[in-house]
N, C-alpha and C positions, 0 to 999 in steps of 0.2 A: 935540334929541330925547333924547340920552343923559342930559342933565341932568334933563329932565322925567321920564324913566323912573326915574332914581335918586331924585328927590324923591318920586315917586309910590310907589316901593317903600319908601322910608324912612317915608312917611306910613302906608302899610298896615301895616308892621311895628310902628310906634309905636301905631297903633290896636289892632292885635291884642294887643300886649303890655300896653297900658293898659286896654283895654276889659274884659278878664276881672278885672283887679285892682280897678278902680274900682267897678263895679256890684255885684260879689259882696259887698263889705264893707258898703256902706250899704243896698243893696236887701234883703239877707237880713233884717236886723233891722227896717228900716222897713216892709217889706211886711207881715210878720205882726203887727207892733205895731199898725199902723193898724186892720186889721180886727178884731183881738182886742179892742182898746179899744172900738171901735164895737160889736162883737158883744156885749160885756158890757153896754153901755149900751142897745142896741136891744132885746134879747130881753125885757126887763122889760115895756115897753109893748106890744111886738108879741105876746108870749106872752099877756098879759092880753086884748088885743084878739082874738086868735084863739080863746082859750078861751071868751070871751063870745060 
């Protein structure tokens, strides 16, 4: 039980320590870049279609 508890605690600490570092770096640029690139491409036909 003690070993399992130690392993679980170590895993939680590792996840808590790694989770904020890993997603913040790639997610921040990837998330906005994808919609921005798509947003720039989409409005042209979408805007024309809505205007018509």
